[in-house]
C-alpha positions as CSV (number, residue, x, y, z in Angstrom):
1,M,32.3,218.0,-43.5
2,Y,33.3,214.3,-43.9
3,N,35.4,213.1,-41.1
4,P,37.1,209.7,-41.9
5,L,38.1,209.2,-38.3
6,S,34.5,209.5,-36.9
7,W,33.3,206.3,-35.3
8,R,29.9,206.8,-37.0
9,N,31.5,206.0,-40.4
10,I,32.5,202.5,-39.2
11,P,29.8,200.0,-40.2
12,T,27.8,198.7,-37.2
13,A,30.0,200.7,-34.8
14,K,27.0,202.4,-33.1
15,T,25.2,199.2,-32.5
16,L,28.4,197.6,-31.1
17,F,28.9,200.6,-28.8
18,V,25.4,200.4,-27.4
19,M,25.7,196.7,-26.7
20,I,29.1,197.1,-25.0
21,F,27.8,200.1,-22.9
22,M,24.7,198.2,-21.7
23,A,26.8,195.1,-20.9
24,G,29.2,197.3,-18.9
25,I,26.4,198.9,-16.8
26,G,25.0,195.4,-16.1
27,L,28.4,194.2,-15.1
28,I,28.9,197.1,-12.7
29,V,25.5,196.6,-11.0
30,S,26.1,192.8,-10.8
31,V,29.6,192.9,-9.4
32,V,28.8,193.8,-5.8
33,A,25.8,191.4,-5.5
34,L,27.9,188.5,-7.0
35,L,31.1,189.2,-5.1
36,Y,30.7,186.7,-2.3
37,L,29.1,184.1,-4.5
38,S,32.1,184.6,-6.9
39,L,34.5,184.2,-4.0
40,H,32.8,181.0,-3.0
41,L,32.7,179.7,-6.5
42,I,36.4,180.6,-7.0
43,S,37.3,178.9,-3.8
44,S,35.4,175.8,-4.7
45,K,36.7,175.7,-8.2
46,T,40.2,176.3,-7.1
47,N,40.0,173.4,-4.7
48,E,38.5,171.2,-7.4
49,I,41.2,172.2,-9.9
50,D,43.9,171.6,-7.3
51,E,42.4,168.2,-6.5
52,H,42.1,167.4,-10.2
53,R,45.7,168.5,-10.8
54,S,46.8,166.4,-7.9
55,A,44.9,163.4,-9.4
56,L,46.5,164.0,-12.8
57,S,49.9,164.4,-11.0
58,V,49.4,161.0,-9.3
59,Q,48.4,159.4,-12.5
60,G,51.5,161.0,-14.1
61,A,53.6,159.7,-11.3
62,I,52.3,156.2,-12.0
63,Q,53.0,156.5,-15.7
64,T,56.4,158.0,-15.0
65,S,57.3,155.0,-12.8
66,A,56.1,152.6,-15.5
67,N,58.0,154.5,-18.2
68,R,61.2,154.3,-16.1
69,V,60.9,150.5,-16.0
70,W,60.1,150.6,-19.8
71,S,63.2,152.7,-20.4
72,L,65.3,150.3,-18.3
73,V,64.1,147.3,-20.4
74,I,65.0,149.2,-23.6
75,D,68.5,150.1,-22.3
76,N,69.2,146.5,-21.2
77,A,67.3,144.4,-23.7
78,V,68.2,146.2,-26.9
79,W,71.9,145.4,-26.5
80,D,74.4,143.4,-28.6
81,D,76.3,142.1,-25.5
82,A,73.1,140.8,-23.9
83,V,72.2,139.0,-27.2
84,R,75.6,137.3,-27.1
85,E,75.3,136.2,-23.5
86,V,71.7,134.9,-23.3
87,Y,71.1,133.1,-26.6
88,P,73.8,130.4,-26.3
89,P,72.4,127.0,-25.0
90,V,74.1,127.6,-21.6
91,L,73.5,131.0,-20.0
92,N,76.5,132.9,-18.6
93,T,75.0,133.3,-15.1
94,E,78.1,135.2,-13.8
95,W,77.7,137.8,-16.5
96,L,73.9,138.0,-15.9
97,Y,74.4,138.6,-12.2
98,N,77.3,141.1,-12.6
99,T,75.4,143.0,-15.3
100,W,71.8,142.8,-14.0
101,G,71.5,141.0,-10.7
102,A,74.0,143.3,-8.9
103,G,72.2,146.4,-10.2
104,F,69.9,146.4,-7.2
105,K,72.8,147.1,-4.8
106,I,74.5,149.5,-7.2
107,N,71.9,152.0,-8.3
108,N,68.6,150.7,-6.8
109,L,66.8,151.5,-10.1
110,Y,65.1,148.1,-9.9
111,D,64.8,145.2,-7.5
112,G,64.3,142.2,-9.9
113,T,65.7,141.1,-13.2
114,F,64.7,137.9,-15.0
115,V,65.4,136.2,-18.3
116,L,62.5,134.3,-19.9
117,D,62.5,131.7,-22.7
118,E,60.3,131.6,-25.8
119,H,57.6,129.9,-23.7
120,F,57.8,132.7,-21.1
121,N,59.3,130.4,-18.5
122,V,62.0,131.8,-16.2
123,L,65.5,130.7,-17.2
124,W,67.4,132.9,-14.8
125,G,66.4,135.5,-12.2
126,S,67.7,137.7,-9.5
127,F,65.5,139.4,-6.9
128,K,67.1,142.0,-4.6
129,S,70.5,140.6,-5.7
130,K,69.5,137.1,-4.6
131,A,69.1,134.1,-6.9
132,F,65.5,133.4,-8.1
133,H,64.7,129.7,-8.6
134,E,61.1,129.6,-9.7
135,Q,60.4,128.7,-13.4
136,N,56.8,129.7,-13.8
137,L,55.2,133.2,-13.7
138,D,53.1,132.7,-10.5
139,F,55.5,135.0,-8.5
140,F,54.8,137.9,-10.9
141,G,51.0,137.9,-10.6
142,N,48.3,138.6,-13.2
143,G,49.7,141.9,-14.4
144,L,52.7,140.4,-16.2
145,K,50.7,137.5,-17.4
146,A,48.3,140.0,-19.0
147,L,51.1,141.9,-20.7
148,I,52.4,138.7,-22.1
149,R,49.0,137.4,-23.1
150,D,47.9,140.6,-24.9
151,N,51.3,141.2,-26.6
152,A,52.9,137.8,-27.2
153,D,53.0,138.2,-31.0
154,A,54.4,141.7,-30.9
155,L,57.1,140.7,-28.3
156,K,58.1,137.7,-30.4
157,S,58.4,139.9,-33.6
158,E,60.7,142.4,-31.9
159,K,58.2,145.2,-32.3
160,N,57.8,146.8,-28.8
161,I,58.7,146.9,-25.2
162,Y,55.8,146.7,-22.7
163,A,55.5,148.0,-19.2
164,G,52.7,148.0,-16.6
165,I,51.7,147.2,-13.0
166,T,51.3,143.9,-11.3
167,R,51.0,142.4,-7.8
168,T,53.8,140.0,-7.0
169,R,54.2,138.0,-3.9
170,Q,56.4,140.8,-2.6
171,G,53.7,143.5,-3.2
172,V,52.7,145.9,-5.9
173,A,55.4,146.4,-8.6
174,F,56.0,148.2,-11.9
175,V,57.1,145.6,-14.4
176,G,58.5,145.7,-17.9
177,I,59.2,143.0,-20.5
178,G,60.9,143.1,-23.9
179,L,62.7,140.8,-26.3
180,I,66.5,140.8,-26.0
181,R,67.7,141.8,-29.4
182,P,70.6,143.6,-31.2
183,M,70.7,147.4,-31.4
184,I,70.9,147.3,-35.2
185,G,69.3,144.7,-37.5
186,R,67.1,141.8,-36.8
187,L,67.6,139.0,-34.3
188,Q,69.5,136.1,-35.9
189,V,68.4,132.9,-34.2
190,H,67.3,129.5,-35.2
191,N,63.7,128.3,-35.0
192,D,61.6,130.2,-32.5
193,V,64.2,130.7,-29.8
194,R,63.5,133.9,-27.9
195,R,64.9,135.4,-24.7
196,Y,62.9,138.1,-22.9
197,L,64.1,140.4,-20.2
198,V,61.7,141.2,-17.3
199,I,62.5,144.0,-14.8
200,T,60.5,144.8,-11.6
201,R,60.5,147.7,-9.3
202,H,58.3,147.3,-6.2
203,L,56.3,150.1,-4.7
204,N,57.6,151.2,-1.4
205,P,57.5,154.3,0.9
206,Q,60.7,155.7,-0.5
207,I,59.4,155.6,-4.1
208,L,56.1,157.2,-3.0
209,S,58.0,159.9,-1.2
210,D,60.2,160.6,-4.2
211,L,57.2,160.7,-6.5
212,G,55.4,163.0,-4.1
213,N,58.4,165.4,-4.0
214,T,58.7,165.3,-7.8
215,F,55.0,166.0,-8.5
216,Q,54.4,168.2,-5.5
217,I,51.9,165.9,-3.9
218,E,51.6,166.0,-0.1
219,D,51.7,162.8,1.9
220,L,51.4,160.4,-1.0
221,N,50.7,156.9,0.3
222,F,49.3,153.5,-0.8
223,T,46.4,151.6,0.9
224,E,44.6,148.5,-0.2
225,Q,41.3,150.0,1.0
226,H,39.5,153.3,-0.1
227,T,40.2,155.5,2.9
228,S,40.2,159.0,1.5
229,E,38.3,161.1,-1.1
230,A,41.6,162.4,-2.3
231,S,42.7,159.2,-3.9
232,V,42.9,157.3,-7.3
233,P,42.6,153.6,-7.8
234,L,45.7,151.7,-8.8
235,K,45.0,148.8,-11.2
236,S,47.3,146.2,-12.7
237,S,47.8,145.6,-16.4
238,S,45.1,142.8,-16.1
239,G,42.5,145.3,-14.8
240,E,42.8,144.0,-11.2
241,L,42.3,146.6,-8.5
242,L,45.4,146.6,-6.4
243,G,44.6,149.5,-4.0
244,Y,44.5,153.2,-3.8
245,L,47.1,156.1,-3.9
246,N,46.0,158.7,-1.4
247,W,47.3,162.3,-0.6
248,Q,46.5,165.2,1.6
249,P,44.4,168.0,-0.2
250,R,45.8,171.5,0.2
251,L,42.5,173.4,-0.3
252,P,44.2,176.5,-1.6
253,G,40.9,178.1,-2.7
254,A,39.5,178.5,0.8
255,Q,42.7,179.9,2.1
256,A,43.0,182.4,-0.7
257,A,39.4,183.5,-0.6
258,S,39.6,184.2,3.1
259,A,42.7,186.2,2.9
260,A,41.7,188.3,-0.1
261,S,37.9,189.0,0.5
262,N,38.3,192.6,1.7
263,D,40.8,193.6,-0.9
264,I,38.8,192.0,-3.7
265,T,35.7,194.1,-2.7
266,Q,37.7,197.3,-3.0
267,I,39.3,196.2,-6.3
268,V,35.9,195.3,-7.8
269,L,34.4,198.7,-6.9
270,L,37.4,200.5,-8.4
271,A,37.4,198.3,-11.5
272,A,33.7,198.9,-12.0
273,G,34.3,202.7,-12.3
274,L,37.2,202.2,-14.6
275,I,35.2,199.8,-16.8
276,L,32.5,202.4,-17.3
277,L,35.1,205.1,-18.1
278,F,36.9,202.8,-20.5
279,I,33.7,201.8,-22.3
280,L,32.8,205.5,-22.8
281,L,36.1,206.5,-24.2
282,S,37.4,203.6,-26.3
283,S,35.1,200.7,-26.7
284,V,34.9,200.8,-30.5
285,G,38.6,201.6,-31.1
286,L,39.7,198.9,-28.7
287,Y,37.5,196.3,-30.2
288,K,38.7,197.0,-33.7
289,L,42.3,197.1,-32.6
290,A,42.2,194.0,-30.5
291,R,40.4,192.0,-33.2
292,G,42.9,193.1,-35.9
293,E,45.9,192.5,-33.8
294,N,44.9,189.1,-32.6
295,Q,44.0,188.0,-36.0
296,A,47.2,189.3,-37.5
297,R,49.3,187.7,-34.8
298,R,47.4,184.4,-35.1
299,V,48.0,184.4,-38.9
300,A,51.7,185.4,-38.4
301,L,52.4,182.5,-36.0
302,T,50.3,179.8,-37.7
303,D,51.2,177.6,-40.6
304,W,48.4,178.1,-43.2
305,L,48.4,174.5,-44.4
306,S,48.8,172.3,-41.2
307,H,47.4,174.9,-38.8
308,L,50.3,174.2,-36.5
309,P,52.5,176.9,-35.0
310,N,55.2,177.9,-37.5
311,R,58.9,178.3,-37.1
312,R,58.5,181.9,-35.8
313,A,56.1,180.8,-33.1
314,L,58.4,178.0,-31.9
315,I,61.4,180.3,-31.8
316,E,59.4,183.0,-30.0
317,E,58.3,180.4,-27.4
318,L,62.0,179.4,-26.8
319,E,63.0,183.0,-26.5
320,R,60.2,183.7,-23.9
321,V,61.4,180.7,-21.9
322,S,65.0,182.0,-22.1
323,L,63.9,185.4,-20.8
324,R,62.1,183.8,-17.9
325,G,65.5,182.4,-16.9
326,D,64.4,178.7,-17.0
327,I,67.4,176.5,-16.5
328,D,65.9,173.1,-17.2
329,V,66.9,171.1,-20.2
330,K,65.1,171.7,-23.5
331,S,65.0,169.1,-26.2
332,V,64.3,169.9,-29.9
333,V,63.2,167.1,-32.2
334,F,63.8,168.0,-35.9
335,I,61.9,165.9,-38.4
336,D,62.4,165.8,-42.2
337,L,60.2,163.6,-44.3
338,D,62.2,161.3,-46.6
339,G,60.7,161.0,-50.1
340,F,58.3,163.9,-49.9
341,K,59.7,165.4,-53.1
342,D,58.8,162.1,-54.8
343,V,55.2,162.5,-53.6
344,N,55.0,166.0,-55.1
345,D,56.7,165.0,-58.3
346,I,54.7,161.8,-58.9
347,Y,51.2,162.6,-57.5
348,G,51.2,166.4,-57.6
349,H,51.3,169.2,-55.0
350,D,47.7,168.6,-53.9
351,V,48.6,165.1,-52.7
352,G,51.7,166.5,-51.1
353,D,49.6,169.1,-49.2
354,D,47.2,166.3,-48.1
355,L,50.3,164.3,-46.8
356,I,51.5,167.3,-44.8
357,I,48.0,167.7,-43.2
358,M,48.0,164.0,-42.3
359,M,51.5,164.1,-40.9
360,A,50.6,167.2,-38.8
361,R,47.6,165.4,-37.4
362,A,49.6,162.3,-36.6
363,L,52.5,164.2,-35.0
364,R,50.1,166.3,-32.9
365,D,48.5,163.1,-31.5
366,R,52.0,161.9,-30.5
367,V,53.4,165.0,-28.9
368,P,54.1,164.4,-25.2
369,E,52.4,166.5,-22.6
370,G,54.0,169.9,-22.3
371,G,55.6,169.7,-25.8
372,M,55.1,172.2,-28.6
373,L,54.9,171.0,-32.3
374,A,55.5,173.3,-35.2
375,R,55.9,173.0,-39.0
376,M,59.2,174.6,-39.9
377,G,58.3,174.7,-43.6
378,G,58.2,172.3,-46.6
379,D,58.4,168.8,-45.2
380,E,60.1,169.7,-41.9
381,F,58.5,169.6,-38.5
382,A,60.0,170.3,-35.0
383,M,58.9,169.5,-31.5
384,M,60.2,171.2,-28.4
385,I,59.8,169.9,-24.8
386,G,61.4,170.8,-21.5
387,G,61.8,169.3,-18.1
388,D,63.9,166.8,-16.2
389,H,63.0,163.9,-18.6
390,S,62.8,166.0,-21.8
391,Q,65.5,163.9,-23.5
392,A,63.8,160.6,-22.8
393,R,60.4,162.0,-23.8
394,A,61.9,163.5,-27.0
395,S,63.4,160.1,-27.9
396,A,60.2,158.3,-27.2
397,F,58.3,160.8,-29.4
398,A,60.8,160.3,-32.2
399,G,60.5,156.5,-31.9
400,N,56.7,156.8,-32.0
401,V,57.0,158.8,-35.2
402,L,59.3,156.2,-36.9
403,D,56.9,153.4,-35.7
404,F,54.0,155.3,-37.3
405,L,55.8,155.7,-40.6
406,G,56.9,152.1,-40.6
407,A,53.5,151.2,-42.2
408,P,52.3,152.6,-45.5
409,L,50.1,155.7,-45.4
410,R,46.7,155.7,-47.0
411,L,45.7,158.9,-48.8
412,G,42.4,158.4,-50.5
413,E,42.9,155.6,-52.9
414,R,46.7,155.9,-52.8
415,T,49.1,154.0,-50.6
416,I,52.3,156.0,-50.0
417,H,55.5,154.8,-48.5
418,I,57.5,157.5,-46.6
419,S,60.0,157.7,-43.8
420,A,61.6,160.4,-41.8
421,S,65.1,161.5,-40.8
422,I,65.1,162.7,-37.2
423,G,67.6,164.7,-35.2
424,I,67.5,165.4,-31.5
425,A,69.4,168.1,-29.7
426,S,69.2,168.9,-25.9
427,G,70.6,171.6,-23.7
428,T,69.7,174.5,-21.5
429,L,69.1,177.9,-22.9
430,I,72.0,179.1,-20.8
431,E,74.6,177.0,-22.5
432,C,73.3,177.7,-26.0
433,T,70.8,180.0,-27.7
434,S,67.5,178.8,-29.2
435,S,68.9,179.2,-32.7
436,E,72.0,177.1,-31.8
437,L,69.7,174.4,-30.3
438,F,67.8,174.3,-33.6
439,R,71.1,174.2,-35.6
440,R,72.3,171.2,-33.6
441,A,69.0,169.4,-34.1
442,D,69.3,170.1,-37.8
443,I,72.8,168.7,-37.9
444,A,71.7,165.5,-36.2
445,M,68.7,165.2,-38.7
446,Y,71.1,165.7,-41.6
447,H,73.3,162.9,-40.2
448,S,70.3,160.6,-40.1
449,K,69.5,161.4,-43.7
450,I,73.0,160.7,-45.1
451,T,73.4,157.5,-43.0
452,G,70.4,155.7,-44.4
453,K,67.3,157.7,-43.5
454,G,64.4,156.4,-41.5
455,R,66.4,156.8,-38.2
456,V,67.0,159.0,-35.2
457,T,70.3,160.7,-34.4
458,Q,71.2,162.4,-31.1
459,Y,73.4,165.5,-31.5
460,D,77.0,165.4,-30.2
461,A,80.0,167.6,-30.8
462,E,81.5,165.0,-33.2
463,L,78.5,165.4,-35.5
464,N,79.3,169.1,-35.9
465,S,82.8,168.3,-37.2
466,V,81.4,165.6,-39.4
467,R,78.9,168.1,-40.9
468,E,81.6,170.6,-41.4
469,Q,83.7,168.0,-43.3
470,Q,80.6,167.1,-45.4
471,L,80.0,170.7,-46.2
472,A,83.6,171.1,-47.2
473,I,83.4,168.1,-49.5
474,E,80.1,169.4,-50.9
475,N,81.8,172.7,-51.8
476,E,84.8,170.8,-53.3
477,I,82.4,168.8,-55.5
478,R,80.9,172.0,-56.9
479,S,84.3,173.5,-57.6
480,G,85.5,170.1,-58.9
481,M,82.7,170.0,-61.5
482,E,83.6,173.5,-62.6
483,R,87.3,172.6,-62.9
484,D,86.7,169.3,-64.6
485,E,88.3,167.2,-61.8
486,F,86.1,164.2,-62.3
487,E,86.7,161.3,-64.7
488,V,84.7,158.2,-65.8
489,W,86.4,154.9,-65.5
490,Y,85.2,151.5,-66.7
491,Q,85.0,148.0,-65.5
492,P,84.7,145.1,-68.0
493,I,81.6,142.9,-68.0
494,I,82.6,139.4,-69.4
495,D,80.4,137.0,-71.3
496,A,80.3,133.9,-69.1
497,R,80.6,131.4,-72.0
498,S,83.0,133.0,-74.5
499,Q,85.0,134.9,-71.8
500,K,84.9,138.0,-74.1
501,M,84.4,141.5,-73.0
502,T,80.9,142.4,-74.2
503,S,80.2,145.6,-72.2
504,V,81.6,147.9,-69.6
505,E,80.1,149.6,-66.5
506,A,80.8,153.4,-66.2
507,L,82.0,154.4,-62.7
508,L,82.7,158.0,-61.4
509,R,86.1,158.8,-60.1
510,W,87.7,162.0,-58.7
511,P,91.4,161.7,-59.4
512,R,92.3,165.4,-59.8
513,R,91.0,166.6,-56.5
514,P,93.5,169.2,-55.1
515,A,93.5,167.6,-51.7
516,G,94.0,164.1,-53.1
517,E,91.9,161.5,-54.7
518,L,88.6,160.7,-52.9
519,G,86.8,157.4,-53.3
520,P,83.2,157.3,-54.5
521,D,82.0,155.9,-51.2
522,A,83.1,159.1,-49.5
523,F,81.5,161.6,-51.8
524,I,78.5,160.0,-53.7
525,S,76.2,160.0,-50.6
526,I,77.0,163.7,-50.0
527,A,76.3,164.5,-53.7
528,E,72.9,162.7,-53.4
529,T,71.8,164.6,-50.2
530,S,73.0,168.0,-51.6
531,G,71.4,167.6,-55.0
532,L,74.8,167.6,-56.8
533,I,74.2,164.1,-58.0
534,Y,72.0,165.4,-60.8
535,G,74.9,167.2,-62.4
536,L,77.4,164.4,-61.7
537,G,75.0,161.8,-63.1
538,Q,74.5,163.7,-66.3
539,F,78.3,164.1,-66.6
540,V,78.8,160.3,-66.2
541,L,76.1,159.5,-68.8
542,R,77.3,162.1,-71.3
543,R,81.0,161.3,-71.0
544,A,80.5,157.5,-71.1
545,C,78.4,157.7,-74.2
546,Q,81.1,159.9,-75.9
547,D,83.8,157.5,-74.9
548,L,82.0,154.3,-76.0
549,E,80.4,155.6,-79.2
550,P,83.3,154.6,-81.4
551,F,83.4,151.0,-80.2
552,G,80.2,149.7,-81.8
553,D,80.4,146.1,-80.4
554,L,80.7,147.2,-76.7
555,K,77.6,147.9,-74.7
556,L,77.6,150.5,-71.9
557,S,76.1,150.1,-68.4
558,V,75.5,153.2,-66.3
559,N,74.3,153.4,-62.7
560,I,71.4,155.7,-61.9
561,S,71.2,157.0,-58.4
562,P,67.8,157.1,-56.6
563,A,68.0,160.9,-56.6
564,Q,68.3,161.0,-60.4
565,F,65.5,158.5,-60.8
566,R,63.2,160.7,-58.8
567,D,63.6,163.5,-61.3
568,P,60.4,163.6,-63.4
569,E,62.5,165.0,-66.3
570,F,65.1,162.2,-66.1
571,E,63.9,160.2,-69.1
572,D,64.0,163.4,-71.2
573,K,67.5,164.1,-70.1
574,V,68.6,160.6,-71.1
575,A,67.0,161.1,-74.5
576,R,68.9,164.4,-75.0
577,V,72.2,162.8,-74.1
578,I,71.6,160.0,-76.5
579,E,70.7,162.4,-79.3
580,M,73.6,164.8,-78.5
581,T,76.3,162.0,-78.4
582,R,74.7,159.9,-81.2
583,F,75.0,156.9,-79.0
584,P,72.8,154.0,-80.1
585,A,70.1,153.5,-77.5
586,N,70.2,149.7,-77.9
587,R,73.8,149.7,-76.6
588,L,72.9,151.6,-73.4
589,Q,71.8,149.8,-70.2
590,L,70.7,151.9,-67.1
591,E,70.9,150.3,-63.7
592,V,68.4,151.2,-60.9
593,T,68.7,150.0,-57.3
594,E,66.3,147.4,-55.9
595,T,65.6,149.6,-52.8
596,Y,64.3,152.6,-54.8
597,V,62.1,150.4,-57.0
598,L,60.4,148.9,-53.9
599,E,60.0,152.2,-52.2
600,N,58.6,154.0,-55.2
601,P,56.8,151.4,-57.4
602,E,54.6,153.8,-59.3
603,R,57.3,156.2,-60.3
604,A,59.7,153.3,-61.0
605,R,57.2,151.6,-63.3
606,A,56.5,154.8,-65.3
607,A,60.2,155.7,-65.6
608,I,61.3,152.1,-66.7
609,S,58.5,152.1,-69.3
610,N,59.6,155.4,-70.7
611,L,63.3,154.4,-70.8
612,K,62.5,151.1,-72.5
613,A,60.5,153.1,-75.1
614,L,63.7,155.0,-75.9
615,G,65.3,151.6,-76.8
616,T,67.6,151.4,-73.7
617,A,67.8,148.3,-71.5
618,V,67.0,148.6,-67.8
619,A,68.8,146.4,-65.1
620,L,67.9,145.8,-61.5
621,D,71.1,146.5,-59.6
622,D,72.1,145.0,-56.2
623,F,69.7,142.1,-56.4
624,G,69.8,140.1,-53.3
625,T,70.3,143.0,-50.8
626,G,66.6,143.8,-50.6
627,Y,63.3,141.8,-50.7
628,S,62.1,141.8,-54.3
629,S,59.4,139.3,-55.1
630,I,58.8,137.5,-58.4
631,G,55.7,139.6,-58.7
632,Y,57.9,142.7,-58.7
633,L,60.2,141.3,-61.3
634,R,57.3,140.5,-63.6
635,R,55.6,143.8,-63.0
636,F,58.6,146.0,-63.9
637,N,59.9,143.8,-66.8
638,F,63.6,144.3,-66.3
639,D,66.0,143.2,-69.1
640,I,68.8,142.2,-66.7
641,I,69.3,141.3,-63.1
642,K,72.6,142.1,-61.5
643,I,73.3,139.8,-58.5
644,D,75.1,141.8,-55.8
645,K,78.6,140.8,-54.8
646,S,77.4,140.2,-51.2
647,L,75.6,137.1,-52.6
648,A,77.6,136.2,-55.7
649,G,80.9,136.6,-53.9
650,L,80.0,133.8,-51.4
651,V,79.2,131.0,-53.9
652,D,82.7,129.4,-53.3
653,N,82.2,128.9,-49.5
654,D,78.5,129.1,-48.8
655,E,76.2,126.5,-50.1
656,Q,73.1,128.6,-49.3
657,A,74.5,131.5,-51.3
658,A,75.2,129.1,-54.2
659,A,71.7,127.8,-54.1
660,L,70.2,131.3,-54.0
661,V,72.2,132.3,-57.1
662,S,71.1,129.2,-59.0
663,G,67.5,129.9,-58.0
664,T,67.8,133.5,-59.1
665,V,69.2,132.4,-62.5
666,R,66.3,130.0,-63.0
667,I,63.7,132.6,-62.1
668,A,65.4,135.2,-64.4
669,S,65.5,132.7,-67.3
670,A,61.8,132.0,-66.9
671,L,61.1,135.7,-67.0
672,G,63.3,136.2,-70.1
673,M,65.9,138.3,-68.1
674,A,69.7,138.0,-68.4
675,V,71.8,137.6,-65.2
676,V,75.0,139.4,-64.4
677,A,77.0,138.3,-61.3
678,E,79.0,141.1,-59.6
679,G,82.0,140.8,-57.3
680,V,83.8,137.9,-58.9
681,E,87.2,137.8,-57.2
682,N,88.7,134.4,-58.0
683,E,88.7,131.6,-60.5
684,K,86.6,129.2,-58.4
685,Q,83.8,131.8,-58.1
686,M,84.0,132.4,-61.8
687,K,83.6,128.8,-62.6
688,L,80.7,128.2,-60.1
689,L,78.8,131.2,-61.3
690,R,79.2,130.2,-64.9
691,L,78.0,126.7,-64.0
692,A,75.0,128.2,-62.2
693,G,73.9,129.7,-65.5
694,C,74.9,133.4,-65.1
695,D,75.1,135.1,-68.5
696,Q,77.7,137.7,-67.7
697,L,80.4,138.2,-65.0
698,Q,82.0,141.2,-63.5
699,G,84.7,141.7,-60.8
700,F,88.3,142.2,-59.9
701,W,89.1,138.7,-61.2
702,F,88.8,140.1,-64.7
703,S,89.8,143.7,-64.1
704,Q,89.6,146.6,-61.8
705,P,88.0,149.9,-63.0
706,M,90.3,151.8,-65.3
707,P,90.3,154.7,-67.8
708,I,88.9,154.2,-71.3
709,E,92.3,154.0,-72.9
710,A,93.4,151.2,-70.5
711,I,90.2,149.3,-71.1
712,I,90.7,149.3,-74.9
713,E,94.2,148.1,-74.5
714,L,93.1,145.3,-72.1
715,R,90.5,144.2,-74.5
716,K,93.0,143.9,-77.3
717,V,95.4,141.9,-75.2
718,R,93.0,139.6,-73.2
719,Y,89.4,139.7,-74.2
720,V,89.4,139.9,-78.0
């Protein structure tokens, strides 16, 4: 009779059983003979592993000390107050001493602070809270000189902070150097003026003792000669051998082997009998079960595309840590790729998958030791790390990710520009659950996304309330669209020569909101990040075409958000609105922002070409706020350039702005493009912009935005 449970019916089961049985017999015979050799090997390997661990710990201690100085330079050099005090011709030495010089006495985090000029000469210094009067770098030794020599261009261009080791006249020291610069934006100075902050922390017995306690290293000490086998060389940033860090080996293997030899013999004999019994009873079933379970679990906890752990694996790891009762701080870094949807829409999902694989590899290479990286799904990644310095290490990881994405990515023959919005949340698993920690990191990431993308945000309680307010507004926008609470208002665009109203710009307003009118600056960004901008944008285009259709001599200008422009069906939607409203395409002008065009040139060029094929004009909005080149203007063949009010509004009191406007007009004229100046607020600006050659003008000097009825009346009275 056929028995489906018989092991004989499993393919290759008999062969597998015989192999396992013979291997088990051989194992039993060999265990006794190899016992003492095994004990010796285990003892030796344990001692070697411990020695290797100690060496790694010492190296980690060195790196940790250098990282502390690096962090101190970041905290003190990237600081608006410091920029204000060190860049004037005369240094505020009292502020420098009170802020930096006195720090040695206050917190003992460093023993020397120095300010260097663009030639790396010392302008001011304080060592152990005493004035430092040398101007050259001889005091600091070859290590600092090597850091400056190898990284001079990067230091000058505000790219990085550097830290290393050197030998000063006072001994071996950890040293860091970085450009003193503002927290946000680029350094605004004339010529090549630079100020660099140098911080030193000299090696001393107390530091060695603290490092030994932190990394569990016994009797950590420094000698200039090689006096012990348990030591690692200490080299400066210039490669100069400074000495050796030594410690006392613990030899745990020998101690353990001696204490456990008798017990291990008995255990091995008992285990040998159990092994034989186990093989006889369940070898085939165990093999099949173990293989299936391991494979299923591996698949369940691994992301199929990136081969990283998935969301479930990361959460399970946090829960295991929580069950163990760990009380150290855990930090979660939540990463969301900005513009990933564009990559899928423009290049296809295959390229999107390749980008995810590249990002997974790049992020894995940057994960700090002890961290766990996972793909949370879609274009989202998360990294979890614990320990005393988890927050600093998480921040450093996030900064490394942004630095990596600062340069274009190369995928085959394609060059892709992409950034990331990053949120960081930290806390113990006692004060909050693992899911709450992820929620906080997600809130911080969302704040990065709505405040400009390509940045890092640390979670705090205020972000939670901000997010709740944003969600409330998001829900209000949805209900407001259903209840017809939105309106389209219009601002005149005036012909610079005839002073007649030739066109209007459509602007979205929310006057019938139950809680009171809300300005566009407060809800447009929320609509963009939530995807509601697609519906709002279509509403504005459709309503504006309906309102302006009867007035055949007025042209219509409509702003298109980057989110709308990313939509691969956007051009078809515009065509349907034109057809439905019977609005002449040659009277419609669509405005796209300069930033989006530069970030997504291939999609922008295709969309602009398709829109112009419909008969509409395309304008480059906010010109002057970005970094467009003449090559870009020629490549995209815009019909109109709109000079942003941040530039046009300065022509009456800023000669440079006036010159830039005149230059823009000449370039646009040479390329056959009309020029509209926005933000005209007084008569003098109007006259200067008209003299500069602008074709059209727009701003509060002519009119504020108003409903269509008011615009028509204004036109009859003033701009006929």
